[in-house]
VMD Tcl script that draws the C-alpha trace (Angstrom):
set ca {
  {-29.26 -52.68 39.45}
  {-30.72 -55.47 41.66}
  {-27.57 -56.15 43.40}
  {-27.15 -52.23 44.41}
  {-30.89 -51.92 45.36}
  {-30.12 -55.24 47.88}
  {-27.24 -53.59 49.05}
  {-28.82 -50.01 49.67}
  {-31.89 -51.77 51.56}
  {-29.32 -54.00 53.65}
  {-27.52 -50.63 54.81}
  {-30.65 -49.13 55.84}
  {-31.83 -52.01 57.66}
  {-28.23 -51.98 59.58}
  {-28.71 -48.33 60.29}
  {-32.07 -49.00 61.87}
  {-30.85 -51.47 64.02}
  {-27.81 -49.47 65.10}
  {-30.13 -46.43 66.14}
  {-32.29 -48.78 68.15}
  {-29.00 -50.03 69.83}
  {-27.83 -46.59 70.63}
  {-31.30 -45.14 71.59}
  {-33.44 -47.66 73.32}
  {-35.37 -45.30 75.23}
  {-36.59 -43.67 71.73}
  {-38.41 -46.85 70.65}
  {-40.25 -48.33 73.75}
  {-44.20 -48.99 73.97}
  {-44.47 -46.37 76.74}
  {-43.15 -43.85 74.08}
  {-45.58 -44.93 71.35}
  {-48.42 -44.63 73.94}
  {-47.28 -40.87 74.76}
  {-47.38 -39.89 71.22}
  {-50.08 -38.06 69.86}
  {-52.64 -35.37 71.25}
  {-52.52 -34.59 74.95}
  {-55.65 -33.77 76.30}
  {-55.05 -33.11 79.93}
  {-55.64 -29.40 79.50}
  {-59.04 -30.11 78.36}
  {-59.88 -32.09 81.33}
  {-58.53 -29.63 83.63}
  {-60.40 -26.58 81.93}
  {-63.71 -28.81 82.63}
  {-62.98 -29.22 86.29}
  {-62.51 -25.50 86.55}
  {-65.62 -24.93 84.51}
  {-67.53 -27.38 87.00}
  {-66.18 -25.20 90.18}
  {-67.55 -21.88 88.93}
  {-64.16 -20.46 87.22}
  {-65.10 -18.33 83.98}
  {-62.91 -19.42 81.31}
  {-61.57 -16.15 79.15}
  {-63.37 -15.72 75.73}
  {-61.88 -14.21 72.83}
  {-62.74 -10.78 71.61}
  {-64.26 -10.30 68.18}
  {-62.06 -7.93 66.14}
  {-63.31 -5.81 63.04}
  {-61.93 -3.83 60.37}
  {-62.05 -2.80 56.98}
  {-58.66 -2.34 55.06}
  {-58.07 -2.41 51.41}
  {-55.72 -1.09 48.72}
  {-55.50 -0.38 44.83}
  {-52.66 0.06 42.41}
  {-52.76 3.03 39.82}
  {-50.83 4.46 36.97}
  {-47.88 5.92 38.98}
  {-48.72 4.80 42.64}
  {-50.76 3.06 45.14}
  {-53.61 3.87 47.31}
  {-54.47 2.35 50.85}
  {-57.58 3.11 53.03}
  {-58.81 1.96 56.40}
  {-61.82 2.78 58.57}
  {-60.98 3.95 62.10}
  {-63.15 2.13 64.49}
  {-61.38 0.14 67.22}
  {-63.54 -2.60 69.24}
  {-63.39 -5.20 71.90}
  {-65.84 -7.57 71.21}
  {-69.37 -5.36 71.27}
  {-67.70 -2.46 72.59}
  {-66.47 0.29 70.28}
  {-63.25 1.72 72.38}
  {-62.01 3.90 69.91}
  {-64.10 5.85 67.23}
  {-60.98 7.60 65.62}
  {-57.66 5.46 65.71}
  {-55.33 5.02 62.96}
  {-54.66 1.57 61.15}
  {-52.45 2.84 58.37}
  {-48.96 2.28 59.88}
  {-45.46 3.78 58.59}
  {-43.25 1.14 57.44}
  {-40.63 3.41 55.30}
  {-40.91 6.75 53.39}
  {-42.34 4.90 50.30}
  {-43.92 1.81 51.86}
  {-46.99 1.79 54.42}
  {-49.07 -0.96 55.99}
  {-52.69 -1.35 56.81}
  {-53.44 -3.52 59.77}
  {-56.30 -5.71 61.02}
  {-56.67 -8.14 63.84}
  {-55.35 -7.09 67.33}
  {-54.00 -3.73 67.36}
  {-51.23 -4.22 69.72}
  {-50.22 -7.12 67.35}
  {-50.52 -4.92 64.19}
  {-48.73 -1.90 66.03}
  {-45.82 -3.92 67.21}
  {-45.16 -6.05 64.36}
  {-45.22 -3.01 62.00}
  {-42.78 -1.23 64.44}
  {-40.56 -4.02 64.54}
  {-40.18 -4.43 60.61}
  {-39.88 -0.62 60.26}
  {-36.76 -0.55 62.58}
  {-35.31 -3.68 60.83}
  {-36.00 -2.26 57.40}
  {-34.19 0.89 58.35}
  {-31.11 -1.18 59.39}
  {-31.33 -2.92 56.33}
  {-31.53 0.39 54.27}
  {-28.62 1.80 56.30}
  {-26.41 -1.12 56.07}
  {-26.94 -1.62 52.18}
  {-27.03 2.26 51.31}
  {-30.12 1.82 49.20}
  {-33.86 2.77 49.48}
  {-35.60 -0.51 50.68}
  {-37.82 -2.32 48.43}
  {-41.43 -3.23 49.10}
  {-40.73 -7.01 48.65}
  {-37.98 -6.66 51.40}
  {-40.64 -5.53 53.80}
  {-43.20 -8.44 52.71}
  {-40.62 -10.98 53.34}
  {-39.78 -9.53 56.69}
  {-43.18 -9.37 57.79}
  {-44.30 -13.01 56.28}
  {-41.16 -14.51 58.04}
  {-42.01 -12.73 61.35}
  {-45.61 -13.70 61.30}
  {-44.82 -17.61 60.29}
  {-42.34 -17.88 62.89}
  {-45.34 -17.49 65.64}
  {-47.72 -19.87 63.42}
  {-50.50 -17.28 63.30}
  {-50.72 -16.77 67.17}
  {-49.68 -13.05 66.19}
  {-53.15 -11.59 65.07}
  {-51.77 -9.14 62.47}
  {-53.50 -9.48 59.15}
  {-51.82 -6.63 56.73}
  {-52.20 -5.11 53.62}
  {-48.76 -3.60 52.41}
  {-48.37 -0.91 49.49}
  {-45.32 1.19 48.48}
  {-43.33 2.11 45.33}
  {-39.74 1.47 44.91}
  {-37.34 1.33 41.85}
  {-39.17 -1.57 40.51}
  {-42.73 -0.19 40.27}
  {-45.62 -0.14 42.38}
  {-46.72 -3.07 44.49}
  {-49.53 -4.27 46.81}
  {-49.53 -7.11 48.94}
  {-51.80 -9.06 51.45}
  {-50.04 -11.00 54.26}
  {-52.21 -13.19 56.49}
  {-51.35 -13.91 60.34}
  {-50.08 -17.26 59.47}
  {-47.30 -15.93 56.87}
  {-48.99 -16.57 53.39}
  {-48.99 -13.78 51.04}
  {-50.82 -12.65 47.53}
  {-49.64 -9.95 45.21}
  {-52.68 -8.44 43.29}
  {-53.82 -4.96 41.99}
  {-56.48 -4.35 44.43}
  {-56.86 -6.23 47.94}
  {-59.16 -6.12 51.00}
  {-58.70 -7.56 54.30}
  {-60.55 -7.67 57.66}
  {-64.21 -8.31 58.86}
  {-65.44 -5.94 56.24}
  {-63.23 -7.19 53.42}
  {-66.04 -8.88 51.46}
  {-68.16 -5.61 51.20}
  {-64.87 -3.84 50.12}
  {-63.89 -6.62 47.66}
  {-67.65 -6.40 46.00}
  {-66.72 -2.86 45.27}
  {-63.29 -3.13 44.10}
  {-64.15 -6.06 41.58}
  {-66.91 -3.56 40.23}
  {-64.90 -0.77 39.91}
  {-61.41 -1.57 39.39}
  {-59.64 -0.95 35.91}
  {-55.86 -1.02 34.73}
  {-54.29 2.16 34.40}
  {-56.40 4.12 36.52}
  {-55.62 7.90 37.62}
  {-54.83 8.84 41.07}
  {-58.41 10.26 41.75}
  {-60.15 7.18 40.15}
  {-58.23 5.17 42.73}
  {-58.51 7.42 45.70}
  {-62.40 7.54 44.83}
  {-62.44 3.54 44.43}
  {-60.67 2.82 47.64}
  {-62.75 5.60 49.40}
  {-66.04 3.68 48.42}
  {-64.81 0.27 49.23}
  {-64.14 1.63 52.89}
  {-67.52 3.27 52.78}
  {-68.86 -0.06 52.00}
  {-67.29 -2.00 55.11}
  {-68.29 0.81 57.37}
  {-72.07 0.47 56.49}
  {-72.18 -3.39 56.15}
  {-69.83 -4.46 58.84}
  {-70.74 -4.02 62.36}
  {-66.87 -4.07 63.39}
  {-65.98 -1.25 61.17}
  {-67.19 2.61 61.41}
  {-66.28 6.03 61.65}
  {-64.06 7.52 59.25}
  {-62.23 6.76 56.21}
  {-58.24 7.09 56.21}
  {-56.41 7.27 53.09}
  {-52.73 7.21 52.22}
  {-51.53 7.85 48.56}
  {-48.06 6.74 47.31}
  {-46.59 7.91 44.18}
  {-42.94 7.70 42.69}
  {-42.99 11.36 41.93}
  {-44.14 13.11 44.96}
  {-41.19 12.51 47.60}
  {-43.85 13.04 50.45}
  {-46.65 10.68 50.97}
  {-50.09 11.85 51.35}
  {-51.70 10.35 54.61}
  {-55.40 11.94 54.95}
  {-56.51 11.18 58.38}
  {-60.27 11.43 58.60}
  {-60.37 11.86 54.50}
  {-64.29 11.62 55.22}
  {-66.64 11.15 57.91}
  {-68.77 8.63 56.33}
  {-71.19 7.87 59.14}
  {-71.29 11.17 61.34}
  {-73.48 11.25 64.47}
  {-76.79 12.86 63.35}
  {-78.53 13.70 66.54}
  {-76.57 15.75 69.21}
  {-78.17 17.52 72.05}
  {-78.16 21.14 71.92}
  {-77.27 21.70 75.53}
  {-74.16 18.76 75.11}
  {-73.72 15.79 77.33}
  {-71.96 17.35 80.30}
  {-73.45 16.09 83.67}
  {-73.36 18.04 87.10}
  {-71.43 16.50 89.84}
  {-73.92 14.36 92.14}
  {-75.98 12.93 89.00}
  {-74.64 9.76 89.35}
  {-75.46 8.03 92.90}
  {-72.13 7.41 94.95}
  {-72.67 3.93 96.30}
  {-69.95 3.84 98.96}
  {-66.86 6.03 99.67}
  {-63.45 5.39 101.54}
  {-60.71 7.72 102.30}
  {-57.02 6.09 102.93}
  {-54.17 8.36 104.23}
  {-50.97 7.97 102.01}
  {-47.74 8.15 103.89}
  {-45.05 10.04 101.83}
  {-41.74 8.14 101.37}
  {-38.82 9.57 103.33}
  {-36.04 11.40 101.16}
  {-32.71 9.63 101.00}
  {-29.68 11.16 100.41}
  {-26.18 9.62 99.36}
  {-22.66 10.42 100.03}
  {-21.62 14.24 100.74}
  {-19.39 14.12 97.66}
  {-22.45 13.17 95.19}
  {-25.85 14.60 94.45}
  {-28.86 14.31 96.63}
  {-31.30 11.37 95.62}
  {-35.03 11.20 96.59}
  {-36.79 8.23 96.13}
}
mol new
graphics top color blue
foreach p $ca { graphics top sphere $p radius 0.5 }
foreach p [lrange $ca 0 end-1] q [lrange $ca 1 end] { graphics top cylinder $p $q radius 0.2 }
display resetview
């Protein structure tokens, strides 16, 4: 055994010498000094700030999404508020996305990332179903989503709650932006996830009925709406069952926080209410119409 170990060490040493001889530029002192972190961009950003350039700031995202498994299916829930930092840009958006007829997904994070990520995986899952000739499984959709998000190392801001039913039963997953996943009987994600999880942990039990699961998810989303500034407006509910061929998607299932005080006259303002500071009119020259050969059809640009 000692002879074998000495021979193995000698072979490794000869291999290192051969690599150094073949690639000498990879083992120089300059390469060693260039290794590690590069802070050149930090110095550039500091110089731009000194000259008065405002660096872009990240927008805070806010959402409450959750789900729960019951005896025979899965219930998903989400709020309907979309924010741009401190601004509520949409009071009634849809955060529950279609993946396949029996698989749906709630999205938190950047709305463009969640919309495009779920749409991309939905098309890929449809091609997979057409290729195999079988209904897709929930674990297949989960694997496609986590691989796509892991490829971008968290730079695609999509935190997802995936739920559905297939031939193996009811399944519920959480998928984080960096690609890690959890499989649990009840989950929550988003900025209001702590409030929603408190309700889920208090009220969840095994073998719940459909109505009990819907009520639990509804109360969890309500907790996020009333305890998280990034969540608000209405409650959306999606019920997926094995027996029913159609998914029950209830947009605005509950108006949890309606506007209490409204003007009886409405909020329509007459023209001229807002002062016009400046006004300019520019003439627009129409483009000439262009034609093609006599044998073809006329074309206008």
